[in-house]
N, CA, C and O atoms as a GROMACS GRO file, in nm:
protein
  636
    1UNK      N    1  11.185  10.508  11.120
    1UNK     CA    2  11.096  10.571  11.042
    1UNK      C    3  11.174  10.617  10.928
    1UNK      O    4  11.291  10.652  10.922
    2UNK      N    5  11.053  10.606  10.808
    2UNK     CA    6  11.063  10.648  10.657
    2UNK      C    7  10.956  10.764  10.634
    2UNK      O    8  10.836  10.738  10.629
    3UNK      N    9  11.022  10.929  10.615
    3UNK     CA   10  10.942  11.042  10.592
    3UNK      C   11  10.921  11.025  10.426
    3UNK      O   12  10.819  11.068  10.372
    4UNK      N   13  11.017  10.966  10.360
    4UNK     CA   14  11.010  10.963  10.204
    4UNK      C   15  11.081  10.903  10.138
    4UNK      O   16  11.202  10.900  10.120
    5UNK      N   17  10.975  10.840  10.088
    5UNK     CA   18  11.055  10.728   9.998
    5UNK      C   19  11.066  10.777   9.817
    5UNK      O   20  10.970  10.811   9.749
    6UNK      N   21  11.219  10.766   9.769
    6UNK     CA   22  11.212  10.791   9.641
    6UNK      C   23  11.266  10.664   9.553
    6UNK      O   24  11.341  10.571   9.583
    7UNK      N   25  11.210  10.691   9.454
    7UNK     CA   26  11.192  10.561   9.304
    7UNK      C   27  11.259  10.618   9.216
    7UNK      O   28  11.235  10.739   9.210
    8UNK      N   29  11.359  10.569   9.122
    8UNK     CA   30  11.380  10.550   9.004
    8UNK      C   31  11.248  10.511   8.912
    8UNK      O   32  11.153  10.471   8.980
    9UNK      N   33  11.224  10.515   8.765
    9UNK     CA   34  11.118  10.464   8.698
    9UNK      C   35  11.157  10.375   8.635
    9UNK      O   36  11.138  10.257   8.665
   10UNK      N   37  11.221  10.415   8.535
   10UNK     CA   38  11.281  10.304   8.458
   10UNK      C   39  11.340  10.178   8.532
   10UNK      O   40  11.449  10.197   8.585
   11UNK      N   41  11.284  10.048   8.545
   11UNK     CA   42  11.330   9.960   8.608
   11UNK      C   43  11.283   9.915   8.748
   11UNK      O   44  11.284   9.804   8.801
   12UNK      N   45  11.236  10.050   8.795
   12UNK     CA   46  11.171   9.982   8.923
   12UNK      C   47  11.026  10.021   8.911
   12UNK      O   48  10.951   9.924   8.924
   13UNK      N   49  10.967  10.137   8.889
   13UNK     CA   50  10.824  10.174   8.843
   13UNK      C   51  10.787  10.064   8.726
   13UNK      O   52  10.719   9.963   8.744
   14UNK      N   53  10.836  10.098   8.627
   14UNK     CA   54  10.862   9.984   8.511
   14UNK      C   55  10.916   9.898   8.488
   14UNK      O   56  11.005   9.886   8.572
   15UNK      N   57  10.920   9.795   8.396
   15UNK     CA   58  10.994   9.694   8.417
   15UNK      C   59  11.139   9.664   8.328
   15UNK      O   60  11.203   9.559   8.316
   16UNK      N   61  11.174   9.859   8.245
   16UNK     CA   62  11.302   9.928   8.240
   16UNK      C   63  11.262   9.908   8.069
   16UNK      O   64  11.328   9.974   7.989
   17UNK      N   65  11.146   9.812   8.014
   17UNK     CA   66  11.167   9.781   7.863
   17UNK      C   67  11.080   9.879   7.814
   17UNK      O   68  10.978   9.910   7.875
   18UNK      N   69  11.117   9.939   7.689
   18UNK     CA   70  11.024  10.027   7.606
   18UNK      C   71  10.944   9.891   7.485
   18UNK      O   72  11.003   9.818   7.405
   19UNK      N   73  10.806   9.897   7.512
   19UNK     CA   74  10.721   9.826   7.427
   19UNK      C   75  10.730   9.974   7.321
   19UNK      O   76  10.744  10.091   7.357
   20UNK      N   77  10.715   9.912   7.163
   20UNK     CA   78  10.676   9.976   7.057
   20UNK      C   79  10.577   9.948   6.961
   20UNK      O   80  10.610   9.875   6.868
   21UNK      N   81  10.459   9.994   6.966
   21UNK     CA   82  10.320   9.971   6.885
   21UNK      C   83  10.378  10.009   6.745
   21UNK      O   84  10.475  10.079   6.716
   22UNK      N   85  10.264   9.922   6.644
   22UNK     CA   86  10.316   9.929   6.501
   22UNK      C   87  10.303  10.077   6.432
   22UNK      O   88  10.328  10.092   6.313
   23UNK      N   89  10.269  10.165   6.501
   23UNK     CA   90  10.294  10.296   6.418
   23UNK      C   91  10.379  10.340   6.489
   23UNK      O   92  10.365  10.462   6.488
   24UNK      N   93  10.540  10.286   6.611
   24UNK     CA   94  10.604  10.319   6.652
   24UNK      C   95  10.597  10.416   6.759
   24UNK      O   96  10.688  10.486   6.803
   25UNK      N   97  10.478  10.409   6.793
   25UNK     CA   98  10.481  10.426   6.966
   25UNK      C   99  10.518  10.416   7.084
   25UNK      O  100  10.442  10.338   7.142
   26UNK      N  101  10.594  10.454   7.148
   26UNK     CA  102  10.663  10.368   7.281
   26UNK      C  103  10.557  10.421   7.381
   26UNK      O  104  10.484  10.520   7.379
   27UNK      N  105  10.580  10.290   7.492
   27UNK     CA  106  10.448  10.277   7.577
   27UNK      C  107  10.550  10.187   7.692
   27UNK      O  108  10.649  10.123   7.658
   28UNK      N  109  10.506  10.198   7.817
   28UNK     CA  110  10.581  10.135   7.920
   28UNK      C  111  10.491  10.058   7.997
   28UNK      O  112  10.372  10.074   7.966
   29UNK      N  113  10.517   9.978   8.090
   29UNK     CA  114  10.398   9.922   8.179
   29UNK      C  115  10.450   9.893   8.332
   29UNK      O  116  10.548   9.842   8.385
   30UNK      N  117  10.324   9.957   8.373
   30UNK     CA  118  10.311   9.962   8.546
   30UNK      C  119  10.190   9.836   8.596
   30UNK      O  120  10.079   9.798   8.559
   31UNK      N  121  10.309   9.792   8.725
   31UNK     CA  122  10.156   9.687   8.776
   31UNK      C  123  10.074   9.755   8.866
   31UNK      O  124  10.130   9.836   8.939
   32UNK      N  125   9.955   9.741   8.875
   32UNK     CA  126   9.848   9.821   8.956
   32UNK      C  127   9.884   9.759   9.084
   32UNK      O  128   9.820   9.801   9.181
   33UNK      N  129   9.952   9.687   9.102
   33UNK     CA  130   9.973   9.664   9.250
   33UNK      C  131  10.106   9.780   9.333
   33UNK      O  132  10.122   9.792   9.455
   34UNK      N  133  10.180   9.850   9.230
   34UNK     CA  134  10.279   9.927   9.239
   34UNK      C  135  10.236  10.055   9.229
   34UNK      O  136  10.316  10.143   9.262
   35UNK      N  137  10.128  10.086   9.191
   35UNK     CA  138  10.042  10.183   9.154
   35UNK      C  139   9.986  10.243   9.297
   35UNK      O  140  10.010  10.351   9.350
   36UNK      N  141   9.890  10.114   9.346
   36UNK     CA  142   9.822  10.092   9.488
   36UNK      C  143   9.955  10.133   9.589
   36UNK      O  144   9.951  10.216   9.680
   37UNK      N  145  10.054  10.069   9.554
   37UNK     CA  146  10.178  10.089   9.698
   37UNK      C  147  10.164  10.248   9.685
   37UNK      O  148  10.092  10.314   9.759
   38UNK      N  149  10.231  10.292   9.598
   38UNK     CA  150  10.252  10.458   9.584
   38UNK      C  151  10.136  10.510   9.697
   38UNK      O  152  10.169  10.553   9.807
   39UNK      N  153  10.018  10.500   9.659
   39UNK     CA  154   9.921  10.548   9.725
   39UNK      C  155   9.897  10.528   9.838
   39UNK      O  156   9.854  10.625   9.901
   40UNK      N  157   9.916  10.402   9.909
   40UNK     CA  158   9.952  10.381  10.041
   40UNK      C  159  10.049  10.496  10.092
   40UNK      O  160  10.018  10.596  10.156
   41UNK      N  161  10.185  10.451  10.046
   41UNK     CA  162  10.222  10.546  10.115
   41UNK      C  163  10.198  10.661  10.130
   41UNK      O  164  10.222  10.689  10.247
   42UNK      N  165  10.156  10.762  10.063
   42UNK     CA  166  10.074  10.910  10.043
   42UNK      C  167   9.964  10.873  10.166
   42UNK      O  168   9.956  10.956  10.257
   43UNK      N  169   9.895  10.777  10.170
   43UNK     CA  170   9.805  10.792  10.234
   43UNK      C  171   9.844  10.791  10.405
   43UNK      O  172   9.773  10.832  10.496
   44UNK      N  173   9.964  10.737  10.412
   44UNK     CA  174  10.020  10.703  10.540
   44UNK      C  175  10.127  10.811  10.575
   44UNK      O  176  10.220  10.796  10.654
   45UNK      N  177  10.100  10.916  10.506
   45UNK     CA  178  10.166  11.065  10.520
   45UNK      C  179  10.332  11.034  10.516
   45UNK      O  180  10.421  11.100  10.569
   46UNK      N  181  10.341  10.922  10.444
   46UNK     CA  182  10.476  10.949  10.391
   46UNK      C  183  10.496  10.995  10.259
   46UNK      O  184  10.423  10.941  10.176
   47UNK      N  185  10.604  11.112  10.204
   47UNK     CA  186  10.628  11.154  10.040
   47UNK      C  187  10.700  11.106  10.024
   47UNK      O  188  10.800  11.065  10.083
   48UNK      N  189  10.634  11.101   9.881
   48UNK     CA  190  10.690  11.052   9.741
   48UNK      C  191  10.793  11.137   9.659
   48UNK      O  192  10.790  11.259   9.641
   49UNK      N  193  10.887  11.044   9.612
   49UNK     CA  194  10.978  11.131   9.527
   49UNK      C  195  11.038  11.045   9.433
   49UNK      O  196  11.099  10.945   9.471
   50UNK      N  197  11.024  11.080   9.282
   50UNK     CA  198  11.093  11.016   9.189
   50UNK      C  199  11.191  11.110   9.094
   50UNK      O  200  11.164  11.218   9.043
   51UNK      N  201  11.328  11.022   9.087
   51UNK     CA  202  11.458  11.068   9.028
   51UNK      C  203  11.481  10.946   8.907
   51UNK      O  204  11.482  10.823   8.909
   52UNK      N  205  11.497  11.033   8.822
   52UNK     CA  206  11.517  10.979   8.664
   52UNK      C  207  11.618  11.012   8.606
   52UNK      O  208  11.683  11.107   8.648
   53UNK      N  209  11.653  10.947   8.500
   53UNK     CA  210  11.728  11.011   8.437
   53UNK      C  211  11.652  11.062   8.278
   53UNK      O  212  11.686  11.157   8.208
   54UNK      N  213  11.573  10.991   8.262
   54UNK     CA  214  11.477  11.006   8.177
   54UNK      C  215  11.398  11.122   8.143
   54UNK      O  216  11.326  11.155   8.238
   55UNK      N  217  11.386  11.200   8.036
   55UNK     CA  218  11.294  11.303   8.051
   55UNK      C  219  11.208  11.322   7.928
   55UNK      O  220  11.226  11.386   7.825
   56UNK      N  221  11.103  11.241   7.974
   56UNK     CA  222  11.014  11.214   7.833
   56UNK      C  223  10.841  11.212   7.895
   56UNK      O  224  10.798  11.214   8.010
   57UNK      N  225  10.791  11.210   7.797
   57UNK     CA  226  10.616  11.143   7.818
   57UNK      C  227  10.553  11.111   7.915
   57UNK      O  228  10.455  11.147   7.979
   58UNK      N  229  10.653  11.012   7.913
   58UNK     CA  230  10.647  10.862   8.039
   58UNK      C  231  10.614  10.968   8.142
   58UNK      O  232  10.497  10.995   8.169
   59UNK      N  233  10.752  11.047   8.219
   59UNK     CA  234  10.787  11.103   8.304
   59UNK      C  235  10.664  11.197   8.316
   59UNK      O  236  10.583  11.182   8.407
   60UNK      N  237  10.653  11.275   8.243
   60UNK     CA  238  10.493  11.389   8.263
   60UNK      C  239  10.377  11.301   8.293
   60UNK      O  240  10.290  11.340   8.370
   61UNK      N  241  10.372  11.180   8.234
   61UNK     CA  242  10.232  11.091   8.308
   61UNK      C  243  10.280  11.040   8.463
   61UNK      O  244  10.196  11.050   8.553
   62UNK      N  245  10.395  10.994   8.491
   62UNK     CA  246  10.437  10.990   8.605
   62UNK      C  247  10.406  11.101   8.719
   62UNK      O  248  10.342  11.106   8.824
   63UNK      N  249  10.477  11.179   8.650
   63UNK     CA  250  10.434  11.345   8.761
   63UNK      C  251  10.261  11.342   8.756
   63UNK      O  252  10.204  11.343   8.865
   64UNK      N  253  10.199  11.339   8.665
   64UNK     CA  254  10.074  11.351   8.662
   64UNK      C  255   9.973  11.271   8.779
   64UNK      O  256   9.914  11.313   8.879
   65UNK      N  257   9.986  11.121   8.711
   65UNK     CA  258   9.933  11.063   8.792
   65UNK      C  259   9.962  11.044   8.948
   65UNK      O  260   9.862  11.019   9.016
   66UNK      N  261  10.067  11.052   9.006
   66UNK     CA  262  10.099  11.040   9.128
   66UNK      C  263  10.128  11.172   9.168
   66UNK      O  264  10.123  11.158   9.290
   67UNK      N  265  10.161  11.310   9.144
   67UNK     CA  266  10.132  11.405   9.196
   67UNK      C  267  10.255  11.396   9.323
   67UNK      O  268  10.218  11.422   9.437
   68UNK      N  269  10.384  11.364   9.302
   68UNK     CA  270  10.473  11.302   9.393
   68UNK      C  271  10.498  11.470   9.437
   68UNK      O  272  10.461  11.575   9.382
   69UNK      N  273  10.573  11.444   9.553
   69UNK     CA  274  10.622  11.567   9.655
   69UNK      C  275  10.760  11.607   9.589
   69UNK      O  276  10.813  11.715   9.615
   70UNK      N  277  10.813  11.522   9.509
   70UNK     CA  278  10.953  11.564   9.492
   70UNK      C  279  10.945  11.467   9.323
   70UNK      O  280  10.890  11.360   9.298
   71UNK      N  281  11.013  11.546   9.248
   71UNK     CA  282  11.001  11.515   9.114
   71UNK      C  283  11.147  11.594   9.038
   71UNK      O  284  11.172  11.714   9.024
   72UNK      N  285  11.247  11.442   8.991
   72UNK     CA  286  11.370  11.518   8.915
   72UNK      C  287  11.385  11.442   8.832
   72UNK      O  288  11.435  11.333   8.859
   73UNK      N  289  11.345  11.476   8.699
   73UNK     CA  290  11.394  11.438   8.561
   73UNK      C  291  11.509  11.497   8.448
   73UNK      O  292  11.535  11.614   8.418
   74UNK      N  293  11.556  11.392   8.407
   74UNK     CA  294  11.661  11.414   8.360
   74UNK      C  295  11.818  11.428   8.393
   74UNK      O  296  11.916  11.485   8.346
   75UNK      N  297  11.785  11.340   8.507
   75UNK     CA  298  11.924  11.365   8.609
   75UNK      C  299  11.980  11.245   8.578
   75UNK      O  300  11.917  11.141   8.561
   76UNK      N  301  12.121  11.261   8.568
   76UNK     CA  302  12.233  11.200   8.489
   76UNK      C  303  12.342  11.154   8.682
   76UNK      O  304  12.412  11.061   8.723
   77UNK      N  305  12.309  11.237   8.717
   77UNK     CA  306  12.363  11.204   8.840
   77UNK      C  307  12.332  11.218   8.996
   77UNK      O  308  12.384  11.295   9.077
   78UNK      N  309  12.240  11.131   9.013
   78UNK     CA  310  12.158  11.111   9.078
   78UNK      C  311  12.153  11.156   9.235
   78UNK      O  312  12.062  11.209   9.297
   79UNK      N  313  12.284  11.116   9.278
   79UNK     CA  314  12.351  11.149   9.429
   79UNK      C  315  12.320  11.319   9.445
   79UNK      O  316  12.264  11.380   9.536
   80UNK      N  317  12.391  11.375   9.301
   80UNK     CA  318  12.433  11.492   9.319
   80UNK      C  319  12.275  11.537   9.316
   80UNK      O  320  12.255  11.614   9.410
   81UNK      N  321  12.184  11.520   9.256
   81UNK     CA  322  12.021  11.571   9.226
   81UNK      C  323  11.946  11.508   9.375
   81UNK      O  324  11.862  11.582   9.426
   82UNK      N  325  11.972  11.394   9.436
   82UNK     CA  326  11.924  11.369   9.567
   82UNK      C  327  11.979  11.478   9.682
   82UNK      O  328  11.900  11.522   9.765
   83UNK      N  329  12.099  11.513   9.682
   83UNK     CA  330  12.171  11.649   9.799
   83UNK      C  331  12.085  11.714   9.789
   83UNK      O  332  12.001  11.739   9.875
   84UNK      N  333  12.093  11.761   9.658
   84UNK     CA  334  11.993  11.921   9.601
   84UNK      C  335  11.904  11.906   9.689
   84UNK      O  336  11.911  11.947   9.805
   85UNK      N  337  11.797  11.837   9.630
   85UNK     CA  338  11.709  11.826   9.678
   85UNK      C  339  11.642  11.817   9.853
   85UNK      O  340  11.541  11.866   9.905
   86UNK      N  341  11.764  11.725   9.909
   86UNK     CA  342  11.751  11.708  10.059
   86UNK      C  343  11.795  11.831  10.153
   86UNK      O  344  11.761  11.841  10.271
   87UNK      N  345  11.883  11.930  10.078
   87UNK     CA  346  11.905  12.027  10.138
   87UNK      C  347  11.792  12.124  10.118
   87UNK      O  348  11.732  12.178  10.210
   88UNK      N  349  11.769  12.139   9.999
   88UNK     CA  350  11.676  12.252   9.964
   88UNK      C  351  11.533  12.194  10.094
   88UNK      O  352  11.498  12.280  10.175
   89UNK      N  353  11.488  12.102  10.100
   89UNK     CA  354  11.406  12.078  10.183
   89UNK      C  355  11.417  12.024  10.322
   89UNK      O  356  11.320  11.987  10.388
   90UNK      N  357  11.534  12.021  10.362
   90UNK     CA  358  11.571  11.961  10.520
   90UNK      C  359  11.580  11.832  10.510
   90UNK      O  360  11.567  11.790  10.625
   91UNK      N  361  11.593  11.752  10.445
   91UNK     CA  362  11.529  11.585  10.451
   91UNK      C  363  11.647  11.564  10.548
   91UNK      O  364  11.751  11.630  10.555
   92UNK      N  365  11.599  11.428  10.642
   92UNK     CA  366  11.699  11.366  10.678
   92UNK      C  367  11.718  11.272  10.650
   92UNK      O  368  11.647  11.171  10.644
   93UNK      N  369  11.815  11.291  10.629
   93UNK     CA  370  11.860  11.139  10.482
   93UNK      C  371  11.851  10.978  10.589
   93UNK      O  372  11.848  10.872  10.527
   94UNK      N  373  11.847  10.974  10.731
   94UNK     CA  374  11.781  10.864  10.781
   94UNK      C  375  11.664  10.808  10.814
   94UNK      O  376  11.625  10.704  10.866
   95UNK      N  377  11.600  10.943  10.750
   95UNK     CA  378  11.471  10.861  10.719
   95UNK      C  379  11.418  10.860  10.579
   95UNK      O  380  11.298  10.863  10.552
   96UNK      N  381  11.503  10.856  10.500
   96UNK     CA  382  11.485  10.846  10.351
   96UNK      C  383  11.516  10.724  10.287
   96UNK      O  384  11.618  10.666  10.325
   97UNK      N  385  11.448  10.672  10.197
   97UNK     CA  386  11.517  10.556  10.144
   97UNK      C  387  11.498  10.570   9.970
   97UNK      O  388  11.425  10.655   9.919
   98UNK      N  389  11.548  10.508   9.921
   98UNK     CA  390  11.551  10.461   9.753
   98UNK      C  391  11.547  10.358   9.686
   98UNK      O  392  11.641  10.286   9.718
   99UNK      N  393  11.482  10.314   9.606
   99UNK     CA  394  11.529  10.176   9.504
   99UNK      C  395  11.533  10.244   9.353
   99UNK      O  396  11.468  10.320   9.281
  100UNK      N  397  11.658  10.159   9.355
  100UNK     CA  398  11.700  10.175   9.170
  100UNK      C  399  11.784  10.083   9.145
  100UNK      O  400  11.853  10.031   9.232
  101UNK      N  401  11.786  10.059   9.039
  101UNK     CA  402  11.847   9.937   8.948
  101UNK      C  403  11.952   9.949   8.857
  101UNK      O  404  11.997   9.845   8.808
  102UNK      N  405  12.008  10.079   8.821
  102UNK     CA  406  12.107  10.110   8.730
  102UNK      C  407  12.228  10.168   8.792
  102UNK      O  408  12.253  10.226   8.898
  103UNK      N  409  12.284  10.136   8.704
  103UNK     CA  410  12.487  10.217   8.739
  103UNK      C  411  12.439  10.352   8.766
  103UNK      O  412  12.503  10.389   8.865
  104UNK      N  413  12.378  10.423   8.738
  104UNK     CA  414  12.330  10.540   8.773
  104UNK      C  415  12.304  10.583   8.906
  104UNK      O  416  12.332  10.694   8.953
  105UNK      N  417  12.245  10.485   8.967
  105UNK     CA  418  12.164  10.485   9.092
  105UNK      C  419  12.274  10.418   9.194
  105UNK      O  420  12.240  10.424   9.313
  106UNK      N  421  12.408  10.353   9.165
  106UNK     CA  422  12.500  10.360   9.261
  106UNK      C  423  12.537  10.405   9.373
  106UNK      O  424  12.538  10.360   9.488
  107UNK      N  425  12.579  10.532   9.307
  107UNK     CA  426  12.613  10.619   9.414
  107UNK      C  427  12.535  10.690   9.546
  107UNK      O  428  12.588  10.724   9.652
  108UNK      N  429  12.401  10.700   9.509
  108UNK     CA  430  12.255  10.720   9.602
  108UNK      C  431  12.248  10.588   9.658
  108UNK      O  432  12.262  10.584   9.780
  109UNK      N  433  12.229  10.474   9.596
  109UNK     CA  434  12.207  10.341   9.666
  109UNK      C  435  12.289  10.296   9.793
  109UNK      O  436  12.252  10.233   9.892
  110UNK      N  437  12.419  10.350   9.756
  110UNK     CA  438  12.562  10.346   9.901
  110UNK      C  439  12.514  10.467   9.964
  110UNK      O  440  12.497  10.443  10.084
  111UNK      N  441  12.486  10.584   9.936
  111UNK     CA  442  12.432  10.683  10.020
  111UNK      C  443  12.369  10.655  10.158
  111UNK      O  444  12.404  10.659  10.276
  112UNK      N  445  12.234  10.619  10.069
  112UNK     CA  446  12.133  10.608  10.219
  112UNK      C  447  12.132  10.485  10.312
  112UNK      O  448  12.184  10.375  10.290
  113UNK      N  449  12.070  10.519  10.406
  113UNK     CA  450  12.090  10.373  10.498
  113UNK      C  451  11.986  10.290  10.448
  113UNK      O  452  12.013  10.175  10.483
  114UNK      N  453  11.878  10.292  10.382
  114UNK     CA  454  11.766  10.236  10.301
  114UNK      C  455  11.764  10.248  10.180
  114UNK      O  456  11.714  10.337  10.111
  115UNK      N  457  11.837  10.129  10.143
  115UNK     CA  458  11.836  10.158   9.941
  115UNK      C  459  11.808   9.999   9.952
  115UNK      O  460  11.830   9.903  10.025
  116UNK      N  461  11.741  10.036   9.822
  116UNK     CA  462  11.672   9.879   9.761
  116UNK      C  463  11.693   9.873   9.620
  116UNK      O  464  11.674   9.973   9.550
  117UNK      N  465  11.727   9.772   9.576
  117UNK     CA  466  11.757   9.671   9.434
  117UNK      C  467  11.671   9.565   9.418
  117UNK      O  468  11.636   9.485   9.505
  118UNK      N  469  11.628   9.570   9.267
  118UNK     CA  470  11.533   9.440   9.219
  118UNK      C  471  11.686   9.327   9.253
  118UNK      O  472  11.807   9.339   9.275
  119UNK      N  473  11.567   9.203   9.236
  119UNK     CA  474  11.659   9.090   9.245
  119UNK      C  475  11.728   9.085   9.121
  119UNK      O  476  11.848   9.069   9.142
  120UNK      N  477  11.698   9.093   8.992
  120UNK     CA  478  11.743   9.069   8.867
  120UNK      C  479  11.868   9.152   8.787
  120UNK      O  480  11.917   9.124   8.677
  121UNK      N  481  11.904   9.266   8.880
  121UNK     CA  482  11.977   9.341   8.878
  121UNK      C  483  12.121   9.289   8.835
  121UNK      O  484  12.137   9.168   8.853
  122UNK      N  485  12.249   9.373   8.769
  122UNK     CA  486  12.395   9.321   8.807
  122UNK      C  487  12.415   9.309   8.917
  122UNK      O  488  12.320   9.347   8.986
  123UNK      N  489  12.527   9.259   8.991
  123UNK     CA  490  12.591   9.241   9.120
  123UNK      C  491  12.646   9.370   9.134
  123UNK      O  492  12.612   9.434   9.234
  124UNK      N  493  12.719   9.417   9.058
  124UNK     CA  494  12.764   9.589   9.135
  124UNK      C  495  12.652   9.666   9.164
  124UNK      O  496  12.684   9.751   9.246
  125UNK      N  497  12.536   9.673   9.133
  125UNK     CA  498  12.462   9.751   9.181
  125UNK      C  499  12.386   9.686   9.287
  125UNK      O  500  12.335   9.760   9.372
  126UNK      N  501  12.368   9.547   9.299
  126UNK     CA  502  12.335   9.465   9.425
  126UNK      C  503  12.447   9.510   9.499
  126UNK      O  504  12.402   9.529   9.612
  127UNK      N  505  12.555   9.534   9.499
  127UNK     CA  506  12.694   9.535   9.619
  127UNK      C  507  12.635   9.692   9.643
  127UNK      O  508  12.649   9.705   9.765
  128UNK      N  509  12.579   9.814   9.592
  128UNK     CA  510  12.544   9.894   9.607
  128UNK      C  511  12.436   9.960   9.712
  128UNK      O  512  12.430  10.066   9.774
  129UNK      N  513  12.357   9.844   9.700
  129UNK     CA  514  12.203   9.830   9.802
  129UNK      C  515  12.213   9.826   9.938
  129UNK      O  516  12.327   9.840   9.982
  130UNK      N  517  12.150   9.816   9.995
  130UNK     CA  518  12.167   9.763  10.105
  130UNK      C  519  12.037   9.671  10.139
  130UNK      O  520  12.039   9.600  10.240
  131UNK      N  521  11.964   9.674  10.084
  131UNK     CA  522  11.855   9.550  10.059
  131UNK      C  523  11.803   9.509   9.942
  131UNK      O  524  11.735   9.586   9.875
  132UNK      N  525  11.829   9.380   9.902
  132UNK     CA  526  11.823   9.287   9.824
  132UNK      C  527  11.636   9.278   9.771
  132UNK      O  528  11.550   9.251   9.855
  133UNK      N  529  11.615   9.295   9.684
  133UNK     CA  530  11.459   9.292   9.689
  133UNK      C  531  11.415   9.119   9.619
  133UNK      O  532  11.496   9.055   9.552
  134UNK      N  533  11.308   9.082   9.644
  134UNK     CA  534  11.233   8.959   9.589
  134UNK      C  535  11.198   8.993   9.456
  134UNK      O  536  11.186   8.906   9.368
  135UNK      N  537  11.181   9.100   9.438
  135UNK     CA  538  11.073   9.109   9.286
  135UNK      C  539  11.187   9.146   9.194
  135UNK      O  540  11.292   9.198   9.232
  136UNK      N  541  11.149   9.106   9.042
  136UNK     CA  542  11.237   9.161   8.948
  136UNK      C  543  11.196   9.295   8.919
  136UNK      O  544  11.082   9.331   8.950
  137UNK      N  545  11.262   9.357   8.874
  137UNK     CA  546  11.238   9.480   8.787
  137UNK      C  547  11.098   9.517   8.726
  137UNK      O  548  11.066   9.467   8.618
  138UNK      N  549  11.016   9.599   8.790
  138UNK     CA  550  10.851   9.653   8.712
  138UNK      C  551  10.788   9.522   8.766
  138UNK      O  552  10.683   9.494   8.708
  139UNK      N  553  10.817   9.457   8.837
  139UNK     CA  554  10.700   9.298   8.883
  139UNK      C  555  10.712   9.294   9.067
  139UNK      O  556  10.753   9.207   9.143
  140UNK      N  557  10.652   9.435   9.092
  140UNK     CA  558  10.638   9.461   9.244
  140UNK      C  559  10.721   9.541   9.294
  140UNK      O  560  10.704   9.555   9.415
  141UNK      N  561  10.801   9.599   9.252
  141UNK     CA  562  10.977   9.633   9.328
  141UNK      C  563  10.878   9.773   9.407
  141UNK      O  564  10.915   9.787   9.524
  142UNK      N  565  10.802   9.840   9.379
  142UNK     CA  566  10.762   9.957   9.454
  142UNK      C  567  10.661   9.904   9.564
  142UNK      O  568  10.656   9.962   9.672
  143UNK      N  569  10.560   9.766   9.533
  143UNK     CA  570  10.514   9.712   9.665
  143UNK      C  571  10.593   9.657   9.795
  143UNK      O  572  10.574   9.679   9.914
  144UNK      N  573  10.717   9.552   9.708
  144UNK     CA  574  10.800   9.496   9.821
  144UNK      C  575  10.871   9.632   9.874
  144UNK      O  576  10.934   9.616   9.979
  145UNK      N  577  10.871   9.759   9.823
  145UNK     CA  578  10.966   9.817   9.911
  145UNK      C  579  10.875   9.910  10.000
  145UNK      O  580  10.922   9.969  10.098
  146UNK      N  581  10.724   9.921   9.958
  146UNK     CA  582  10.667   9.968  10.064
  146UNK      C  583  10.619   9.849  10.181
  146UNK      O  584  10.602   9.846  10.303
  147UNK      N  585  10.612   9.776  10.094
  147UNK     CA  586  10.614   9.646  10.254
  147UNK      C  587  10.695   9.644  10.318
  147UNK      O  588  10.667   9.620  10.436
  148UNK      N  589  10.805   9.662  10.293
  148UNK     CA  590  10.932   9.672  10.363
  148UNK      C  591  10.898   9.812  10.487
  148UNK      O  592  10.875   9.820  10.608
  149UNK      N  593  10.909   9.882  10.402
  149UNK     CA  594  10.906  10.015  10.480
  149UNK      C  595  10.738  10.018  10.647
  149UNK      O  596  10.734  10.070  10.759
  150UNK      N  597  10.652   9.946  10.577
  150UNK     CA  598  10.548   9.930  10.695
  150UNK      C  599  10.608   9.863  10.788
  150UNK      O  600  10.647   9.912  10.894
  151UNK      N  601  10.621   9.708  10.746
  151UNK     CA  602  10.638   9.598  10.806
  151UNK      C  603  10.779   9.597  10.928
  151UNK      O  604  10.766   9.571  11.048
  152UNK      N  605  10.898   9.628  10.864
  152UNK     CA  606  11.030   9.639  10.903
  152UNK      C  607  11.090   9.752  10.970
  152UNK      O  608  11.165   9.738  11.066
  153UNK      N  609  11.053   9.890  10.909
  153UNK     CA  610  11.111   9.998  10.914
  153UNK      C  611  11.032  10.057  11.053
  153UNK      O  612  11.079  10.132  11.138
  154UNK      N  613  10.923  10.009  11.048
  154UNK     CA  614  10.810  10.080  11.206
  154UNK      C  615  10.748  10.165  11.154
  154UNK      O  616  10.704  10.241  11.240
  155UNK      N  617  10.702  10.212  10.994
  155UNK     CA  618  10.592  10.249  10.971
  155UNK      C  619  10.486  10.192  10.996
  155UNK      O  620  10.472  10.110  10.905
  156UNK      N  621  10.375  10.183  11.087
  156UNK     CA  622  10.268  10.125  11.137
  156UNK      C  623  10.139  10.128  11.016
  156UNK      O  624  10.029  10.148  11.067
  157UNK      N  625  10.137  10.115  10.889
  157UNK     CA  626  10.082  10.100  10.824
  157UNK      C  627  10.070   9.955  10.707
  157UNK      O  628  10.165   9.879  10.726
  158UNK      N  629   9.993   9.917  10.618
  158UNK     CA  630  10.001   9.820  10.589
  158UNK      C  631   9.979   9.860  10.414
  158UNK      O  632   9.937   9.972  10.382
  159UNK      N  633  10.006   9.771  10.324
  159UNK     CA  634   9.948   9.833  10.170
  159UNK      C  635   9.816   9.761  10.168
  159UNK      O  636   9.739   9.776  10.073
   0.00000   0.00000   0.00000
């Protein structure tokens, strides 16, 4: 069983790209199926968290849109950040999962029993994760993680 699902933002919830309009405004893209998957976790009573190296208006949007149980932005040392959250909140790390896509995620991907990486990341990052997904960055990664939680780990709900 998974009690808490943590996600990186750029490259997991989004495709990791920054889109710039003609006025120089940056935007990012999220698939509705990933949005729905996050809310499916919440409906199933699974806590949701985000750990990201970014600290931007987009992070503020994610925090407001999803109202996660845990949110850590501007975190360059993700394993240390996670350990702080886990200790402070008494999390059982055998019941926590994380999805990440970059070198900053490698320590946390190695640390947790249930860790996920998208199909299109560097081999070193894939080697750090326990589960390599079929989805590419920002193209249903969250949905696939949530399906895995519900179908293979034993949480008895579906997306």
